[in-house]
C-alpha positions in Angstrom: -127.8 56.9 -29.4 -126.8 54.2 -31.5 -124.4 53.3 -29.0 -126.8 53.3 -26.1 -129.4 51.3 -28.1 -126.6 48.5 -28.6 -125.5 48.5 -24.7 -129.4 48.1 -24.1 -129.7 45.3 -26.5 -126.3 43.5 -24.9 -128.0 43.9 -21.3 -131.2 42.2 -22.6 -129.3 39.3 -24.3 -127.7 38.6 -21.1 -131.1 39.0 -19.0 -132.5 36.5 -21.4 -129.5 34.0 -21.0 -129.9 34.3 -17.1 -133.3 33.9 -17.5 -132.9 30.5 -19.3 -130.3 29.1 -16.5 -132.6 30.3 -13.9 -134.5 27.7 -11.7 -135.6 29.5 -8.6 -139.4 31.2 -9.1 -138.5 34.2 -7.4 -135.3 35.1 -9.4 -137.3 34.0 -12.6 -140.1 36.7 -11.9 -137.1 39.5 -11.1 -135.4 38.5 -14.5 -138.8 38.6 -16.2 -139.6 42.2 -14.8 -136.0 43.3 -15.8 -136.4 41.9 -19.2 -139.7 43.7 -19.9 -138.1 46.9 -18.5 -135.4 46.8 -21.2 -137.6 45.7 -23.9 -139.8 48.7 -23.4 -136.8 51.0 -23.3 -135.2 49.7 -26.6 -138.9 50.1 -28.0 -138.9 53.6 -26.7 -135.5 54.6 -28.3 -135.6 56.6 -31.3 -134.4 54.5 -34.3 -130.6 55.1 -35.7 -130.9 56.9 -39.2 -129.3 54.4 -41.7 -126.3 56.2 -43.9 -128.8 55.8 -47.1 -131.5 57.3 -45.5 -129.2 60.1 -44.4 -128.0 60.3 -48.3 -131.7 60.7 -49.0 -132.2 63.4 -46.8 -129.3 65.4 -48.5 -130.5 64.6 -52.0 -134.0 65.6 -51.3 -133.4 69.2 -49.9 -133.4 70.9 -53.2 -130.8 73.6 -54.5 -127.2 72.1 -54.4 -125.0 71.1 -51.8 -121.6 72.9 -50.8 -118.7 70.7 -48.8 -117.6 73.1 -45.7 -113.6 72.7 -46.2 -113.2 76.3 -43.8 -113.2 76.1 -40.1 -111.6 76.8 -36.9 -111.2 75.0 -33.7 -110.2 74.9 -30.1 -110.4 73.0 -26.9 -111.1 72.9 -23.4 -110.4 70.2 -20.9 -114.0 68.6 -21.8 -114.8 69.9 -25.2 -113.4 70.2 -28.6 -115.2 73.1 -30.3 -115.3 73.5 -33.7 -116.2 77.1 -35.1 -118.0 77.0 -38.9 -118.9 80.3 -40.3 -122.2 80.5 -42.6 -123.5 84.0 -42.9 -127.0 84.3 -41.8 -127.4 80.8 -40.3 -128.9 82.2 -37.0 -132.1 83.0 -39.4 -132.8 79.5 -39.9 -135.0 77.4 -38.1 -133.4 75.2 -35.3 -134.4 72.0 -37.5 -132.3 72.9 -40.1 -128.9 72.6 -38.7 -128.3 68.9 -38.1 -125.2 67.1 -36.4 -124.9 63.2 -36.5 -122.5 62.2 -33.7 -120.7 58.8 -33.3 -117.8 58.1 -30.8 -115.0 58.9 -33.6 -117.0 61.3 -36.2 -119.7 63.9 -36.8 -121.6 65.2 -40.0 -123.2 68.6 -39.8 -125.5 69.6 -42.1 -127.3 72.8 -42.6 -130.4 72.9 -44.8 -131.6 75.4 -47.0 -129.1 78.4 -46.2 -129.7 81.0 -49.1 -130.6 78.2 -51.2 -127.8 76.0 -50.6 -127.2 73.1 -48.3 -123.9 73.0 -46.3 -122.1 69.7 -45.4 -118.9 68.8 -43.3 -118.0 65.3 -42.2 -115.5 64.5 -39.8 -114.2 61.0 -39.6 -111.7 59.3 -37.7 -111.6 62.0 -34.9 -108.2 61.8 -32.9 -109.8 60.5 -29.6 -113.3 59.0 -28.7 -116.1 61.6 -27.8 -119.0 61.3 -25.8 -122.1 60.8 -28.3 -124.6 61.8 -25.8 -122.7 64.9 -24.1 -121.8 66.3 -27.8 -124.1 68.8 -29.2 -124.3 72.0 -31.6 -125.0 75.9 -30.9 -126.2 78.5 -33.6 -124.5 81.6 -32.9 -124.7 84.9 -35.2 -123.2 83.6 -38.6 -121.6 80.7 -36.9 -122.5 77.0 -36.0 -120.3 75.7 -33.0 -120.0 71.9 -32.7 -119.2 70.8 -29.1 -117.5 67.3 -29.4 -117.3 66.1 -25.5 -114.2 64.3 -24.9 -114.3 60.8 -23.1 -111.3 61.6 -21.1 -109.8 65.1 -20.1 -106.7 65.5 -22.4 -105.0 67.9 -24.8 -105.6 66.7 -28.2 -102.6 67.8 -30.6 -104.9 67.7 -33.5 -108.7 66.8 -34.7 -108.1 63.6 -36.5 -105.9 60.7 -37.0 -104.9 61.5 -40.5 -103.8 64.9 -39.2 -101.7 63.4 -36.8 -100.4 60.8 -39.1 -99.4 63.4 -41.9 -97.8 65.6 -38.9 -95.6 62.8 -38.0 -94.3 62.1 -41.8 
């Protein structure tokens, strides 16, 4: 989400620069239309949540938060799949299971499951993922986090840190 917004912002800046240099009326009109389209698209994009708002969300949940350390993972040509076992997760409303993706990380937050909140963060993924193509699925007693790979290639592990510790 944030990456798409940044790209739109860069496009808008470039259109503004071209507009400042343009001398022909027809070209200026075309650039003005494009500028307005970009501004509208940026305005209609959801705002990315700052880290402190995410932290505030976590603290205002009630109960206490449990850090998830136990998971399984698998991969296909297109996806890295992380399986997190949580008893009864399928009974929660879908909005209680949130995943925020960036190009090299993701945060999982499960709110109010049996009076507790569960969180798991993966920073510094081994390779970049597609934020738009990534998702989560809620299955019986399991949350499946699906990270879409940017390039179809095998990963030998999940994170850069894991790779470095294996190399030592």
